[in-house]
C-alpha positions, 0 to 999 in steps of 0.5 A: 499500499503506497502513501502519500503525504497530505493535508486534510483540514479540520472543521475546527480551529487546529487541524485533526494530527498525530497521523490522519488517514484518508483515501486517495480521490476518486474523480467526483464522477467515479460512483464509489457504491458501482461495484468496481472492485478492480482497486482499492482507494489508497491510504494518505498518511496526513502531516497535520497535527493537533496542539498536544498536551505536554503536562506529563512530561514534567516526569522527564527527569526521574527513571528506572535505571537498570545495568548491564555486563556480558556474565563473562569476556567484553561487549562486543559494541560491534555486534551490540549494534549490529543486534539492535539495528535489525530489530525494530522500532530502534535508531543506533546512535552510538552511545546510544540505541534509541527505541520508539514505538511509533504505533504505541509512543513507548519509548526508552533508552540502551546506553554504552557506558565508560567503564574505567570510572565505577559510580560512587555507590557501587561496580555500576561503572564496571557494567557497560551498558545501561537501561533508563526508562521516563518514570511518571508514565503510563503502566504499558510503558514497562510491560513493553520494556521488558520483552525489549530488555529480556531479550537483550539480555538473553541474546549477550547473555547478560547480568544485571545490576538493579538499583531499584527497591524491588530490585533485583541486585547483581546477578540474574536478570528475571522480568517479574522483578523488572516489572515489579521494580517499574511498577513500584517507581513508577508510582513514586514518580506518580506519588513525587510529582502529583504530592506538589499541587502546582503539578495537577493541572494539565494533567490527562488520565484514564482508567488504567484497563482501557489504558492497557486494551488501546497499548495492546492494540496498537502493539499489534496493528501492524502484524495486524495489517499484515494479517489483513492485507491492504484490502482492509486499514487498521488505525491506531488507537488515538488519546485526544482532549474532547472539551476537556475530558479524555478519550479514545479515537480511531480514523474512519477516512470516508467510510473505507474498509477499516478494523476496529475495535470499541473506542470512545469515538470515529473520526471520520474524515469526509473527501470524496463522501465529504457533504455539499455546500452551494453545489459543491464538496466542502472537505471536512473531519467531523466525530461520531460516538462508536456506540453510534456508528456501530448499529450501522458497522454491523451490518456490514461487517464481520466481528471476531470473538475477540470484538474487533469489528473488519468493514467487510467491503471494497468500496463502501456501499449507499448506506455507508456513504449516506451514514458518513455524508449525512453526519453533522459538523463537529466544532468542539475543542479537539486536544491531541494526548500523546501517548507517554502524558496519558496517564494511570487515573488510578494512581493520579487519583490516588496522589493527586488527592492525598497531596 
């Protein structure tokens, strides 16, 4: 599926962002319900962005730190760099190796350390590799990092030095202690930051279950797209503020076939199916609640046991076209929320109230 970059204008003041996906224009004279299945409209990626809430990034100086060394012998730096360069979502720029998953928003950093000067509080300086994951982040940051850390440890037969409270100490890496250490440290980050009343404004939170479910969807988005092929688009789940209320959303451009799971809203980018004003189509983007759209979607979809709804057509049938055209414009204020700022509501409420 080829992608070309275009701009999609939103009806509100700031254009809708993150990534908005639409379809390449068919000719205005082409009936898109004609039954011609010879080609599927190519996806179009818009680079337009919402204003992004950045409050959560206040925790950038607090982090989970872990140190690694080979069980025997020195670290082969060339092999280290080659290993990460072949894994998805990594950027190798020694001494740092950065992980960033565009679908989930998760990031962390491995870094080669200077080994000739030991740290004052122990022998961490003899460990040539460190890991840093920021605290005051959604819980799924640790959940996504753990398999990557475990794979690295196994590949290079590493032992660790863990300075966390719930720690592994020096010796063998274990996934359970990694996760317990991360979770306890991350909770401490919430308590330390939210313990200061000045940090309470502009905090955006979602129930932990909703965050974990959206993360699991986004983590498998690319895999699901490969399985379904180019005939169905698999959007990622976005975090938005709708009139200051946190919501989740997926894009549904021009009624194209998508695979989706329950979210709060569908973001409907209308180009070919834009409503007409003064005999002209006016491109726009509007919102429709998932609960409102679902009865129409079910008529043209296969619902799987896991709750995924897959629209079962190539080009939108007439009822879908009419439904999309009939949606009213939506002028409510929308703000994009980056994944690292979508915080765990249970922890926010616990520590913001205490302070």
